[in-house]
C-alpha positions as CSV (number, residue, x, y, z in Angstrom):
1,M,27.8,-20.4,-104.4
2,L,28.1,-24.1,-105.3
3,I,26.1,-27.3,-105.7
4,Q,27.7,-30.6,-104.6
5,G,26.4,-34.0,-105.9
6,G,27.4,-37.5,-106.9
7,S,26.9,-39.4,-103.6
8,P,25.3,-42.8,-104.4
9,N,24.0,-42.7,-100.9
10,T,21.2,-40.4,-102.2
11,L,19.7,-43.6,-103.7
12,N,18.6,-44.9,-100.2
13,N,16.0,-43.6,-97.8
14,N,18.4,-42.2,-95.2
15,N,19.0,-38.5,-95.8
16,E,21.5,-38.4,-93.1
17,D,24.2,-40.2,-94.9
18,D,24.0,-38.5,-98.4
19,Q,27.1,-36.5,-98.0
20,F,29.3,-39.6,-97.1
21,G,28.7,-41.8,-100.1
22,G,31.4,-42.9,-102.5
23,P,31.6,-45.4,-105.3
24,G,33.9,-48.0,-103.4
25,Y,37.1,-47.0,-105.2
26,T,39.2,-43.8,-105.3
27,I,41.3,-42.1,-107.9
28,N,44.4,-39.9,-107.6
29,H,44.4,-36.1,-107.8
30,E,45.5,-34.6,-111.1
31,I,46.5,-30.9,-110.6
32,N,49.6,-29.0,-111.8
33,W,50.9,-26.5,-109.3
34,D,53.0,-24.6,-111.8
35,S,49.6,-24.0,-113.9
36,L,48.2,-22.4,-110.9
37,N,51.2,-20.5,-109.9
38,Y,51.1,-22.0,-106.3
39,A,53.6,-20.2,-103.9
40,S,56.5,-22.4,-102.6
41,D,55.1,-22.5,-99.1
42,L,51.8,-23.6,-100.3
43,R,53.4,-26.6,-102.4
44,Q,55.5,-27.4,-99.3
45,E,52.3,-27.7,-97.2
46,L,50.5,-29.7,-99.7
47,T,53.6,-32.1,-100.0
48,V,53.6,-32.6,-96.4
49,E,49.9,-33.4,-96.5
50,G,50.4,-36.0,-99.1
51,Y,49.4,-34.2,-102.2
52,S,51.7,-33.9,-105.3
53,S,51.7,-32.0,-108.5
54,T,51.1,-33.6,-112.0
55,E,53.5,-32.2,-114.7
56,G,52.3,-31.9,-118.2
57,L,48.6,-31.3,-117.1
58,V,46.9,-27.9,-117.5
59,S,45.0,-26.9,-114.3
60,K,42.5,-24.2,-114.0
61,R,41.3,-22.1,-111.1
62,I,38.0,-22.5,-109.7
63,A,35.6,-20.2,-111.5
64,K,32.0,-19.9,-112.4
65,Y,30.3,-23.0,-113.9
66,R,33.5,-25.1,-113.4
67,V,32.9,-28.7,-112.4
68,A,35.5,-30.1,-109.9
69,M,35.8,-33.3,-108.0
70,A,35.2,-33.4,-104.2
71,A,37.9,-35.2,-102.2
72,A,38.3,-36.8,-98.8
73,G,42.0,-36.2,-98.9
74,P,45.1,-36.8,-101.0
75,N,44.3,-39.2,-103.8
76,K,40.8,-40.0,-102.3
77,I,38.6,-38.9,-105.2
78,G,35.5,-40.9,-105.7
79,S,32.1,-40.0,-107.3
80,Q,31.2,-36.7,-105.6
81,F,31.8,-33.4,-107.6
82,F,30.8,-29.8,-107.2
83,I,29.6,-27.0,-109.8
84,V,30.7,-23.6,-108.8
85,L,27.9,-20.9,-109.3
86,G,29.7,-17.8,-108.2
87,E,31.6,-15.4,-110.2
88,S,35.4,-15.5,-110.3
89,T,35.4,-11.9,-109.1
90,D,33.5,-13.1,-105.9
91,P,35.9,-13.2,-103.1
92,R,34.0,-16.5,-101.7
93,V,35.1,-18.1,-105.0
94,A,38.8,-17.3,-104.4
95,Y,38.4,-18.4,-100.8
96,L,37.0,-21.5,-101.8
97,E,40.2,-23.1,-102.6
98,A,41.5,-22.3,-99.1
99,V,38.2,-23.6,-97.5
100,I,38.5,-26.8,-99.4
101,Q,42.1,-27.6,-98.2
102,Y,41.1,-26.7,-94.7
103,L,38.2,-29.0,-94.7
104,A,40.3,-31.9,-96.1
105,K,42.8,-31.2,-93.4
106,L,40.0,-31.0,-90.7
107,C,38.6,-34.4,-92.0
108,R,41.8,-36.0,-91.6
109,T,42.6,-34.8,-88.2
110,H,39.0,-35.2,-86.7
111,P,37.5,-38.3,-88.3
């Protein structure tokens, strides 16, 4: 359903740390909740978790062949990215947004 890449740790001989690599810096999220028609309760939850919406930006939903940045939490985007291979009609793709939010929350509460 997706391919993830971009970890600089793949350059070493240790396969166990590949999913944890980053460039040594982070960039902020750039997402417009209005473009995605996020409900007010989701906006509130994301705000509490430290996320914010960027006005004037056009955001698109996750869909087949889209590339998106992987993140370790609010404004913690580095070098890792993923490419979606599933069709937009695939319920797993629609569910992916919720899973990504859940995983980010899980990583923050259970480091």
